[in-house]
C-alpha positions as CSV (number, residue, x, y, z in Angstrom):
1,M,-4.2,11.4,21.3
2,S,-4.1,11.4,17.5
3,H,-1.1,10.6,15.4
4,A,-0.4,12.2,12.1
5,T,0.0,9.9,9.2
6,N,1.4,10.2,5.7
7,A,-0.8,9.1,2.9
8,Y,0.5,8.2,-0.6
9,F,-1.5,7.3,-3.6
10,L,0.2,5.0,-6.1
11,G,-0.7,4.0,-9.6
12,V,0.4,3.1,-13.0
13,G,0.3,5.4,-16.0
14,T,-2.6,7.9,-15.6
15,V,-4.4,5.8,-12.9
16,L,-2.8,7.3,-9.8
17,N,-5.1,5.9,-7.1
18,R,-4.8,2.1,-7.4
19,V,-3.0,1.7,-4.1
20,Q,-3.1,3.9,-1.0
21,L,-0.2,3.6,1.4
22,D,-0.4,5.2,4.8
23,T,2.5,5.3,7.3
24,G,3.0,6.5,10.8
25,P,4.9,9.7,11.5
26,G,8.2,10.0,9.6
27,G,7.3,7.1,7.3
28,Q,7.6,4.6,10.2
29,P,5.4,1.6,10.9
30,P,2.6,0.7,11.0
31,F,1.9,0.6,7.3
32,L,-1.6,0.4,5.9
33,V,-1.9,-0.7,2.3
34,E,-5.3,-0.5,0.7
35,T,-6.8,-1.1,-2.7
36,D,-10.5,-1.2,-3.8
37,S,-10.8,-4.8,-2.7
38,C,-8.0,-5.4,-0.1
39,R,-6.6,-4.0,3.1
40,L,-3.4,-4.9,4.9
41,V,-1.9,-3.5,8.1
42,T,1.7,-4.5,8.9
43,S,4.8,-3.3,10.6
44,D,7.0,-5.3,8.1
45,V,8.5,-3.1,5.4
46,A,9.0,-6.1,2.9
47,E,5.4,-7.2,3.4
48,A,4.1,-3.6,2.8
49,V,6.2,-3.3,-0.4
50,A,5.0,-6.7,-1.6
51,A,1.4,-5.7,-1.1
52,G,1.9,-2.4,-2.9
53,V,3.5,-4.1,-5.8
54,A,0.8,-6.7,-6.0
55,G,-1.9,-4.0,-5.9
56,L,-0.2,-2.2,-8.8
57,G,-0.2,-5.4,-10.8
58,A,3.5,-5.2,-11.2
59,G,6.1,-8.0,-10.9
60,D,4.8,-11.4,-11.7
61,G,1.4,-10.3,-13.1
62,G,-0.3,-9.9,-9.7
63,S,-3.4,-7.8,-9.3
64,A,-5.1,-5.9,-6.5
65,D,-7.0,-9.0,-5.6
66,E,-3.8,-10.8,-4.7
67,L,-2.5,-8.7,-1.8
68,P,-0.7,-11.0,0.7
């Protein structure tokens, strides 16, 4: 049985594909956060958000190489 997922592509400025965020149906866990160099699967919303922010290089100057 296959489950539909929701895929979102996030970026900064004109670069819209720096982070890919996939969710389960209805935006529910599990969350998959991917960049060119990192991949994280989690059911924790805060961890998924932190990974997305790090992948975008936002906040404290993190980069895609620094996903939790």
